[in-house]
N, C-alpha and C positions, 0 to 999 in steps of 0.2 A: 607294708611288707610283712610277710609271715614271720620274719625273724625278730620283729620289734618286741621288746620286753621292758619291764620296769627297771630303772636304774642304768639303762644302756646309754652310753655316750654316742651321740649322733651328730650328723652335719645338719645344721639348721639354716635355712634361707629366709630372712625376714621379708616383709613386704617391701617392694621396690627393687628386689633382686631379680636378676635375669637367669633363668634356668633352661636347660635343654629338656623340655617336658617329655617324659617317657622316652628319652633318647631320640626324639624327632629332630629334624634338621634346623627348624626355626627356633630362635630364642623367645621365651615367653616371660613377660614381666609379672611378677607376683603382686597381687593386690588383696586388700582385705575382702573376704567373701564369706558367705555362710555355706557350710557343708552339712547337709542333713539337719538344717535348722540351727547349727552351732557356728558361731563366728570363728573363722580360721584366720590366724595372724601368721602367715608364712607357711613353710613346708619343711618336713623332714625328708632328706634327699637320699636317693640311691646313687651309686657312683657314676652311672652314665649320665645322670641329670646334671652333674656338675663337672663333667669331663674328666672323671677319675676312673673310667672304666679300665684303662690300661694299668692302673695302679692297684686296683682291688678287684678280684674275681669272686663275687658273692652271689652269682646267679641272676636270673632275669628279674629285674624290678625289686630286688631285695634291698633293705635299708642298709646303709653303710654303718658298720659297727666300729667305733673308734675307741672302745673301752680299753684296749691294750696300750693305748698311747698315754693313758693317765693324765690327760690334759684338764686344766681348770675350765669350768663352764665359761663361755664367752670368749675363749681363745680363738683367734682367726685360724682358719684351716692352713693358710700359708705358713704361719708360725708353728702350728702344731706338727705339720708334716714336713717342714723344712724344705718346701719347694717354692721358695721366694727368690730363687736365683734369676739373674738377667740372662736371657738366651740370646746369643748373637749368631745370626745366620751369615755365613761367609760364602760368597760365590767361589766355588771350587776352581773356576778358571783363573782366579787371581793368585792361586797358590799351586797351580798344576806342576810347577817345576820345584816345589818344595814338599817332597813326601814326608819330611819330618813334621810338617804342620797339619798332617791329616789325623792328628790325635791331640787330645787335650793337653798332654804333657808337653808336646812340642810348642803349643801356643803359650803355655805357662812359662816355658824356658825363654821364649822371645820376650814376654812381658817382664820377666825378671831382669833381663838384660837392658831393656829400654827404660824401665823405671827404677833400676838399681835396687831390686828387691831380692830377698833370699829365696832360693828355689829349694823346695823340699826334695830330698833325695829319694830315689826309687829303692825298694828293698833289694838287698844283695842276693845272689844266687847261693843257696846253702850247699854244703857238701852232699853230693848225691851218689848213690851206688852206681858205679859206671858199668855199662854193658856194651862196650864197643863192638860194632859189627858193620858190615858193608850194607849201607842203606841205598846208595845209588851210584851208578857209574856214568850218569848223564851230566854233561857240562852245564845244562840249564838249571840244575839244582845247585844253587849257591850255598845253601845251608839247610839242614833238615834235622830237627831234634824230635825224639820220641821219649815221653815220660810215662812210665807205667805206675798207676796209683791204685792201691787197694783200700778197702774200708770206707768207701764213699757211700753216702746214702742219698737217694733221690728225695728232694724236698723243694718247696718253693723258696725263692730267694728272699732274704730279709728285706724289709721295706726300703732301707736306705739304698740297697743295690737295685731293686726293681724300679724305684722311683727315679733314680738317675738315668736308667736306661729309657724309661718312659718319657722323661723330659726331652730326650734327644730323638724321639720317634722310634725307639726300638721296643718292640713288645716283649715283656718278660715271658719266659717259657718254663724253665726250671733252673735250679742252682747252677748246674755244670754248664749248660748251654749259655746261661746268662753271664757266667764268668768269662767264657771265651769271647762273648760280644763285648763285655766290659773292657777286657784287655785290648781288644782291637780299637775300641773307641778312645781309650785312655792313651794308648801308645802309638796308634796307627799301624800296629802289627797284627795282621789276621792270624787267628789260631783255630783249632778244631779239636773236638773230643769224640772219641770212638768208644763204643761198648767193647771192652777188652774180651769178654766172653764170646763175642761174635767175630773176632779177628783170628784168622788161622795163621799161626806163626807170628812174624813181625812185619812191620810196615817197611815198604821200600818204594822207590819212585822210578818210573821208566816211561818210555813212550808207549802209547797204546798199540796193541797188536792188531793185525787185520781181522775184522769181523767182531771185535769186542764191543759190548754194549754196557751201559751204566744207567741205572735208574737213580735220579738225583733226589735230594730232599724234598723238592717241590713236586714229586711224583711224575716228572717228565722223563722220558727215555732219551738220553743224549746219544746222538749218532757220532761217537768219537772216532777220530781219524788217527792215522799213524803219526801225525805231527803234534798230537795233543799229549801233554804230560798227565799221567794218572798216578795216584797213590794206590798201592796194591797191598794185599796180603798174599799168602801162598795160594789162595784160590782164584784171585783175579782182582780187578779194579774195585776200590772201595770209596774213591773220591776223585773228582776232577780237580787236579792240583791247582791251587790258587784261586779257584772259582766257587765250587760248591761240593759239599760232602754227598756221599751216597746214602740213599734212604734205608738200605738193608743193614747197615752197620751203626746206625745212629743210637743214641742213648734212649732207653725206654724205661718203663715202670719197674723192670726187673734188674736194672743195671746195678752191679755191686763194685766192679772194677772198671777203670777207664784207662784209655791211652790218650794222652794229651800231645797233640802235634803242634809244633811251632816251627815255621820254615820260611825260607826266602827263595823265590824262583826268578828266572830271567823274565824281565818285564815284557819283552817283545813276544815271547812264546805265549804268555798269559793273554796279552792283548789279541794276538792272532786267534787263539782258541775262542775267547769270549766273543769276538766279532763274528767268527764263522758260525758259531752256534747261536748267536744272538742271545747270549746269557750274560747279563751284566749284574754283578753283585757288589756289595760293600767291600768284599775281599778282593775281587778282581780289580776294582777301581784303584785300590791301593797298590797292589802288586804291579800294575802297569806303570807305576811311577818309579820303579827300581828302588826297592826298599833297602835300608841299611842292614846287612846280615848280622851286625853286632846287636841289633835290636832283639834278636831271638833270645839272647841271654836275659834281657830285661823282661821279655814276654813270659818266659818260663818262671822267672823269679816272682813277678807280680801275681801270676796265677796261683802259684804254690803258697805265697804269703796270704792271699785272700782266702784260699781254700782252708788252710790250717786255722785261720781265725774263725771261720764259720763251722768247720768240721774238724776239730783237733785230732780225731782218730784216723783221719786219712793219712796213708803212709806211702812214700815213694819206694818202690821195690827195684826199679831199674831205670837208668837214664842213658840214652844213646844220642850222640851229637855228631852228625856228619858235616864237617866244615873243611872241605878240601883246600880252599884258597882264602885265608882270612883277608879281610879288607885292609888295604894299605893305602893311605891317602898320600898323594904326591905333594911335596913342598912347592910353594909358589913364591919365587923371588920377585920382589917389587921394590924399585928404588924410591927414595923419599922425594926425589925430583919429579918422578912420574906421578906420585900421589898428589903433590902440591899442584902440579899442572892440571890434572884431571879434576881435582876438587875445586880449583879456582881460588884457593886461599891456603895459607900455611896452618897446619894443625900440628901441635907438638908431638914428636914421635911417641913419648910415653903415654900421651892421651890416646893416640891411635892404638897402641898396644893394649891399653886398658879396655877400649871398646871391643877389640877382637877377642880378648880373653873372656870377657863376659859372655860372648857368643860360643865359647868352647874351642876357639882356635888356639893353637900353640904358635908362639911367635919368638923367633930369634932375631934380635935387633943388633945392627952394627952402625957404624958412623953414617953410612949413606944408604942403607937399605934395610928392608924387613924380609925375612924368610918366613912365610906363613904356611902352616899345615892345618887344613880344615879338619874338624871333627868327623868321625865316621858317618854321622847322620847328614853331613853336608857334602860328602865326598863321592856320591853316586852319580854325579853329573851336574850338580848345581854349582859347585865352586871349582873352577879349573884355570881361570885367567887372572892376570893382574887387575883387569877391569872389574872383576867380581869383588876383589878386595876393596877397590875404590867405593863400590856400591855399599858394602857392609859398613865401612867407616862413615860414609855420608849419612846413611839412615840412622845410625846410632848417634851421630853428632846432631842430627836434626836438620832437615832441609830448610826449616824456617830460620835457622841461624846463619845461613849463607847470604851474603849481601847480594842484592839484585844488581846485575851488570847488563845494561841494555846492549843488545847486539849492534855491531857496526854494519851499516848497509851502505854500499856505494852505488849510487844511481848513475848509470852510464848510458850512452846513446844506444838505442835498440839496434840490433843487427838485422839487416835486410836478408832474410832467409827465403829466397825465391822458391826453393824446392818445398819448404814447409808450407808456404802460402798456397802453392799450387795444390798440394795434397789436401790442405784444409778446404780450398775452394771446391775440389772434386767431391769431398765428403759432404759439404754443405749443400751443394747442388743436388746430389743424389738423394739426400735425406729430406730436402724440402721440395724443390720443383719435381724431382723424380719420384717422390712419394715412397721412398724405399727405407727400410730399417737396416741400420748398420749392425753387423755381427763381428765378433772376435773369436777366432778359433785357435786351437793348438797347432803348432807347425807339423806335428805328425798326424797321420790319417790312417784309418783302417784299410787293410789290403783290399777289402771288398769294393770300396769306392774308387780306389786306384784302378783296379781291373775293370770296373764298370765304365770308367772314363777312357778306357783303351790305353792306359799307361802301363808299360811293362815294369814289373817290380825290379828287374835287373837294372833298369835305367834310373832308379831312384837312389838318393843318398841314404845309406843305412845308418841307423842309430846304434851306438855301441852298447848302451844300456836302455833298451826300449821299455816303455811303460807297460806293454803287454806283448805277447808273441804275435798278435794280429795287428799291432801298430808299431812296426819296427822300421818304418821308412818315413823320411821327411817328404812333404808335399812338393812336387815340382810345378804344381799349378793350383790355383784356388778353386778350380771346378770341383774336384772330388769332395772337398769339405762342404761346398754349397749343395751338392747333391745329397750329402748326409743330412744337412740341416733341412733341406726340402722334404726329405722322407719323414723326418721327425715332426716337422710342423704341419704336414698334411694330415696328421692324426687329429688336429684341432681345428683347422680352417682350410678351405679349399682355394682361397685366393690370397696371395701375399707377394711382397717384393722385398728381397734382401740384397745387400751388397757387402763386400769386404775389400779393404785396401791393406795389403800386407806383403811380406816377403815370401818368396818361394825359394826352393833349394834345388840346385841342379848340379850335376857332375861338372867339374871344371874348377878353376881357381878364381877366387874373388879378387877383383883388381886392387882392392885396398888392403887385403890380407891374404896372401897366397896359401896360408895354412888352412884357410876356410873354404868351403865350397862356394860356388857362384850363387849369389843371393839377390837376384833382381826383385824389384817391387812390381806388383800387378794390382789392378783393380778389376773386380769381377762382380757381376750382378746376376740375379735369378728372378724371373717373373713366373709365377705359377697361377694357373686358372683353367677355365673350361674351353676357351676359344683360342686355338693356336695362332690363327692369323692375327687376331686382335693383340695377342701378347707380342708377336713378332713386330707388328707395327709400333706398338708402344715402346718396345726396346729401341727400334730405329729412331723414334722421336726423342727418346731420352738421350741417345748418343749424339744426335744432331744438335740438340740444345746444349749438351755438355760442351761441345766444341765452341759454341758461341759464348757460353758462360765463362770459360777460362781464357777467351780471347785468342783462339788459334783458328787456322783454316778449317773449313768444313772437311769432315772425313770423306774419303772416297771408298766406294764399295765395289767389290769384284767377286767372282765366283771361283777363284783358284784355290781358296783355302780348303783344307781337308782336315777338320777336327774330328777325331775318332768318336767323340761322344755325341756329335750332332747328326741329324738326318742329312744325308748327302744332297738332297734336293731343297733343303730349307736352311741353308747357312750361307753367310757372306763373309768374305775376307774384308778386313778394314785396313786402309792405308792412310798415312798422313805424310804429305810432302814427299811422296814416292817411297816411303819406308813402311814395311809391314808393322801394323799397330796391334792387330788382334783379330778377333772373330766374334760374330754374333750368329746364333743358330738355335733351332728348335731341337731339343734333346730327343734322340732317336728312341724308338720303342724298345729296342734291345737294351739301351743304357738305362731307361726308366725301370724296366723289369729287374735288371741286375742291381738297381739301387733301391728296390722296394718302393718305387713311386707308382702309385696306382690312382686311376680315376681322375687324373689331371694332366694337362699339358704343361711343359716347362720350357721356357726360353732362357738361354744363358748368353751373356757377353763377357769377354775377357780382354783387357787392354794392357799393353806394356807401358808402365808409368814412365820409364826412362825415355821413351819416344815422345811422350807428352812433354816432358821436362825440356827436351832439346828442341822442341818446335818453336818457330818464330811467333812472337806475340804481336798482335795488332794493337795499335794505340786506340784507346776508346774515342769514339766519335759521337758528335751530337747530331741528332736528327730532329728537326722541328716538328711539332705537332701540326698535322694538316690544317691549313687555314680554311680550306673549303671541304665540303662533305665528300667522302669517298663512297664508291658504289661497289657492292658485292654482287657477283653474278656466277651462278652455278652452271657448269657445262657437263653433260653426260655424253660419253662417246663409247663406241664399241670398237675394240682393237684386238689384235692378236694376243693370246694369253701370255706369250713370252715377252711382251713389251714391258720395259722397266719403267717404274714411276719416275725415276730420276731423269729419264729421257723426256718424258712428257712435261715434267716440271721445267726443264731447261728451255724447251721450245716456248713455253708460255711466258717465261720471264723475259725472253729476248724478242718477243713478237712485236712489242710496241712500248714506247717510252711512257705511256700512261699506266702501264702495269706496275702496281706497287707491291703486291704480294701474291703468292700462289699457295693454296693449301689443299692437301688431300682430304677428300670427304668420305668416299666409300668405293668399294670394289665388289662386283657381283658376278657370279657365274652360275648358271642354272637354267631354270625354265625361262624360255623366251630368248635365250642367248645360244647361238650355235656352238657346237663342240669346238674346242681349240681357240675360243674367243672369250673375252671378258668385258664387262661394262665398268668403266672408271668414271667416277664423278669427282670433279675438282672445282674449287672455288677461286675465282680470279677477283682480286681487289684492284679497282681502278681509281685514279685520282689525278688532279692537275693542280699546279701551283698558281695558275692564272685565273681560275674561276670554277664555277660549278659545272660539271659535265652535263651535256645534253644527251637525250636518249639516242640521238643519231650517232654521237661520238661513241657511246657505249656499244651500240649495235655494230658499228664499224669494227671496233677492236675485237669483239667476240666473233664476228663473222670471219675476220682475218685469221684469228687463232684456229677456228674450226677448219678453215681451208688449209692451213699449214699441217694440221693433223691428218687431213685427208691425203695431202700430197706426200707426207713423210711416213705415215703409218698405215695408210689405206683405211683410215678411220671412218666410222659412220656415226653421225650424230643421232642421239636418241631424243625423242620428244620430251 
């Protein structure tokens, strides 16, 4: 380094040390080596090479000069610099309801209570020249203080201050900015400093006006809205309240006077603005937790105490504190009986009072109860119930000191829940044999998909507090949600099968609770793909096998159903024991377009679960494995296009006692087939319990079946 000189105290890394060579990412182990013919035993280090770049700004590849520390040669750097602390990283999710723990002092306060140690007091707020004025008329400003300070000098922070910030990942900038960050990290109370010479008039807080803009410290232009809180001077916004300061009023090299801001804002407002602008800072993360307004006093006092220690000539000329509604914690009465019951053992009342006092609680004790008032830093939503007092006593007592009590478990005879078994059977069949994926959706649905399904919004149950203006109604059918899911999934794959079993909501009274709307259960499925006929037949096959799987009669199909979402020529009504059960159909082109479903066909079925539950169950029966080989024979016939497969199947099953099964194979209409006709191929399985069938027997059954088709359907057998 160009700054190396005789007598300079430097950082030395002996052989065997690992250094970040010239600031590169990989660590390098130092070894004995010759440099220009001279044996080199180690290295004199620049800050970046030993990860002290945030602690010392000495320029690119300059040697670290430690002469000002007056250390004895051979002293370890950790001892010399005092950076041998243990750093504990805490997952913020574990303390998200404890804003008082988002600062080092809050953690220290907890440790002092747990380990019965003395807590060092914070500096008191000195007498300040008051300059009361109206700072804000907005309820979201819980407290706002403004401290004007003259005689400040721009300088680097002393090493103890810069090193503490660097140890927790905060890059030192200059004294006054570093002090604001130090106060925030020490207390959990965000603060900000402005260049007083660049502030017109005084600071005040309001909601942003239409059309206002603000350039933030990170040089981004914030598109502020009328719902955002801004800190302003007489010329306009100077900071996005609780989130980030503006770049045009920040401290610079010419700053001589500053305005120190320390405030508390409504957490919901800060969270809303931060989320909308996608700007999340250390400040906003703390304000979102609903900070204690009383902490403003401590923030101002600590800042002024540290500033006067470093720059004694700095003078406060004016102090304004807007605090319209001071925090008042509610007292929480809790009986000793309740505490003993919830704790699981008796703890002496004076011991519990001692625990609570250590945590800053005020306690009034009587013969049978404690009246507990939480401290201000725990009164912003953390402590409000008797159960919260139980938790505080338990953790100070130590969970390890509570005797283990095994829970009592009574094993009783299982309840036969036929309805639950049926629903589980339906789900298992559709997910396994049916090859479908189960989905779970919210009970509300977007208006777009209700209207696409042909459902009138006026016929739906309306939600009192909807999640959004376009989702204000409960679904009267599972079809709209399945259309939405189909539209979303088609972006990733062209073929899939989904189903859902759940409640729908319709106008009318629920039989079990007249105060609620009618809530029947339905099961619905969707099949998406490129071939509409194949999808429709697959759906029919799934439905037919479903009936067999749950042990009820086969479904009957008719053409009287009129589902608004289905193609009128490609839908069938489904009946069970003479009762309407549901519908299966190909989604119409109009419905697909209104649901943003493109380039795929969709078949949907929907069944009323209550009809399935009320259906008669067939007892399981045993069918022996055939003792003699069975014979399969395919038959192709040309029939009228209107001929239903169910009619062809029924004739085949009844034509001879040797028929064991009948399966659909294929259907064709096109070249070689006259208009208005179709070719149907079916497979007939023949067998006998008396012996192996002979070819003459097979031919006789097949010929007889073809003859029946000729007589009943005017069929023509194809070669």
